[in-house]
C-alpha positions in Angstrom: -29.3 -44.7 -16.8 -25.7 -44.5 -17.8 -24.0 -41.6 -16.1 -21.8 -39.7 -18.5 -18.6 -38.3 -17.1 -19.3 -34.8 -15.7 -16.0 -33.4 -14.7 -17.1 -29.8 -14.2 -15.5 -28.7 -17.4 -18.6 -28.9 -19.5 -19.7 -25.5 -20.8 -23.0 -23.9 -19.8 -24.2 -24.1 -23.4 -23.7 -27.8 -23.5 -25.5 -28.4 -20.1 -28.4 -26.1 -20.9 -29.2 -26.9 -24.5 -28.8 -30.6 -25.3 -30.3 -33.9 -24.6 -27.3 -35.7 -22.9 -27.7 -36.5 -19.2 -24.8 -34.7 -17.5 -26.0 -34.3 -14.0 -23.6 -32.6 -11.6 -23.7 -35.1 -8.7 -20.8 -33.2 -7.1 -22.7 -29.9 -6.8 -23.4 -30.2 -3.0 -19.8 -31.3 -2.3 -18.5 -28.2 -4.1 -20.9 -26.0 -2.1 -19.8 -27.7 1.1 -16.2 -26.8 0.4 -17.1 -23.2 0.0 -16.5 -20.8 2.8 -20.0 -19.3 2.3 -22.7 -20.9 4.4 -25.9 -21.3 2.4 -29.3 -23.1 2.4 -31.2 -24.3 -0.6 -34.1 -22.2 -1.8 -37.0 -23.7 -3.9 -38.7 -21.0 -5.9 -42.3 -21.7 -6.8 -44.9 -19.7 -8.7 -47.4 -18.5 -6.1 -50.4 -19.1 -8.4 -49.6 -22.1 -10.5 -47.4 -23.8 -7.9 -44.9 -24.6 -10.7 -41.3 -25.1 -9.4 -39.2 -22.5 -11.2 -35.7 -22.6 -9.7 -33.6 -24.3 -7.1 -31.0 -21.8 -5.8 -29.1 -21.0 -2.6 -29.2 -18.2 -0.1 -26.9 -17.0 2.5 -28.0 -14.7 5.3 -27.3 -11.5 3.2 -29.4 -12.8 0.3 -32.3 -13.7 2.7 -32.2 -10.3 4.4 -32.1 -8.6 0.9 -35.1 -10.7 -0.2 -37.1 -9.8 2.9 -36.2 -6.1 2.7 -36.7 -5.6 -1.1 -39.4 -8.1 -1.9 -37.4 -9.4 -4.8 -36.0 -12.9 -4.8 -32.3 -12.7 -4.1 -29.8 -15.6 -3.9 -26.1 -16.3 -3.4 -24.5 -17.4 -6.6 -22.5 -20.5 -5.7 -20.7 -20.4 -9.1 -19.9 -16.6 -9.2 -19.6 -16.2 -5.4 -21.7 -13.1 -5.3 -25.1 -11.8 -4.4 -27.6 -12.6 -7.2 -30.6 -10.3 -7.4 -32.9 -12.1 -9.8 -33.8 -9.9 -12.7 -31.3 -7.2 -12.0 -29.7 -7.6 -15.5 -32.4 -9.5 -17.3 -35.5 -7.6 -16.1 -37.1 -11.0 -15.2 -37.7 -10.2 -11.5 -39.3 -12.6 -9.1 -41.5 -10.6 -6.7 -41.8 -12.3 -3.3 -45.3 -13.2 -2.2 -44.2 -15.2 0.8 -41.1 -16.8 2.3 -41.4 -20.1 4.1 -38.9 -22.1 6.1 -39.0 -25.9 6.4 -39.4 -27.7 9.7 -35.6 -28.2 10.3 -34.9 -24.6 9.3 -32.3 -25.7 6.7 -34.1 -24.8 3.5 -36.4 -22.0 2.2 -39.4 -21.7 -0.1 -39.9 -18.5 -2.0 -43.4 -18.1 -3.4 -43.2 -15.6 -6.2 -44.9 -13.7 -8.9 -42.9 -13.4 -12.1 -42.4 -9.8 -13.4 -41.0 -10.7 -16.8 -41.1 -13.4 -19.4 -39.7 -16.2 -17.4 -37.5 -17.2 -14.5 -34.7 -19.2 -16.1 -31.6 -17.5 -17.5 -31.6 -20.0 -20.4 -33.3 -19.0 -23.6 -35.2 -21.4 -25.9 -34.4 -22.0 -29.6 -36.3 -18.8 -30.6 -34.5 -16.7 -28.0 -37.3 -16.4 -25.5 -36.7 -16.7 -21.8 -37.7 -20.1 -20.5 -40.6 -20.1 -18.0 -38.7 -22.1 -15.4 -35.5 -24.1 -15.1 -37.1 -27.5 -15.2 -37.8 -27.5 -19.0 -36.5 -31.1 -19.8 -37.4 -34.5 -18.5 -35.4 -37.7 -18.3 -36.7 -40.2 -20.9 -34.8 -43.5 -21.2 -31.1 -42.5 -21.5 -31.5 -38.9 -22.6 -33.3 -35.6 -21.9 -36.4 -34.6 -23.7 -37.9 -31.2 -24.2 
């Protein structure tokens, strides 16, 4: 696989809707430079076990998740609390929150209360079911 230059100046539309491999290998370094302590959160459909999202939570986001029953994260790009579905209506209702053995990542088991969990729409304008809607095939991404 030839890594294309990802300088962080690629627009969201380019990243989300094409078949070029532009993986942001610097994401964790950027998060590490942030002043906000976070842990990764894997979000999984409680019934199908499909992985929907990988996001991050700080302590405030986790407390909000546990109190409200709605998946809440810390947006590492906007530097603010991100209550999933607050603007889109595509909420992720918490069924269970799990913590890994080293207590440095979380698993949210959820039920979707909308059309999907990803903020990206498909070509027909429909919310994508989950964020993992492309696969690597040879030297490109495939739907």
